[in-house]
N, C-alpha and C positions, 0 to 999 in steps of 0.2 A: 505493501501500499505508499501513497507515495502522501507527502506533506497536506498536499491542497485536497486530498477525497479523505483526510481526517479530521482537518479542519473543519469541514460540511460534513462532519456525523458526529460535533461538539455536542447538538445543539440533542442533536436525534441520542446522543448518551447518556445526557441527563435527564433525559424525558424519557428513557427509558423502552424504544421508540425501536433501536435495531436487532435487524434478525439473530439469530445466536450466529450465525457463520460471520455477519460484516459483528459483532459488540466483537469476537477473540478474533477476529483481522484490527481492528482498532485500538483492541489494549493488549497485542503485539506491537502494534507504532508507539504505540504513546507511550510503551514503556521500555520502549530503545531509542525515541528521537527525544532528545530534549524542548525541543521549542514545541513540541504537540503536544505536548504534557503540559511545560507552563502555562498553554493556549488555552488545555482542557480547565487548567487550574482555577485559569482567572475568570473562564464561564460561570464553573462549578462554585467560586466564591461568590460570582456575581449573583446565580442563579441563590445559593442558601440563603447570603444575604437580605435577599430580596423576600425571604419566604418569611423569615425573620419577621423583620418589620409587620406585614400584613400578617401577625402573628399577636393583635395586639395584648398588649398587657404579659408577655413573656419574655422578660430582663435577661435572658441568662446568654454567657456569651458564649460561645461556639469556637470552637476548633477547624476553622472550616480546611485548612491541611488534614486532618487524623481524618476526618468527615467521609473528602474524597477517596484515603485509601483505603477507607471502611469500606467503601459503595465500588471501590474495584473489588476490593475482595468478594464482596459479595455478588460481585458481575460473576470472576473466575469461579467462584465457586454453584454460581447459574448454569454457568457451561457448562464446567462437570457433569454437573446431574441432568442436562437438556444430553449431552452425549449415553451418558451410563443409559439414561428409558431408551434410544434410539438403538444402542444395540439392545439390550433388552428385546424394544422390540420386534428387529432384525433376528434376533435368535428364535423366537416365538417363534414368528411369520414362517423361520425354515423350518422347524419344527414341527410346523401344522399338514406347511406341501408338503416334508415326506412321512407323514401317517396320513395324510389323502392321497399321494400316491402311494401307500402299501397299500390304504385301503383297495382302493381301484384295481392292482396288480391280484387281490386276492380275489375280488370280484371278478376281474373275465377270468383268473385262476376257474375260476369254483363255476363259472358257466359251458367256457369250454371243456 
């Protein structure tokens, strides 16, 4: 992924609207590209600060950098979870297909 693509995905990352594949590529890029990480950090901090301002009466001070790091960790866990479930889904489909093939083979041999 190049920097312009990563920068175009920053808002979608913050809004959690990237697909799993986009999210994985985006995170790999920003974790290796300090310029894009800084861009993400800036937008993330502004977004979280605006959220905090919208929450009237909440006078808490947030560590925005720590929030970003936690968000990235959650995103990584989300990717792993999705990959795991895709793998399980694939295995189940293979097992069902093999079972169906076995059943059809058995049925055909019984008819002959």
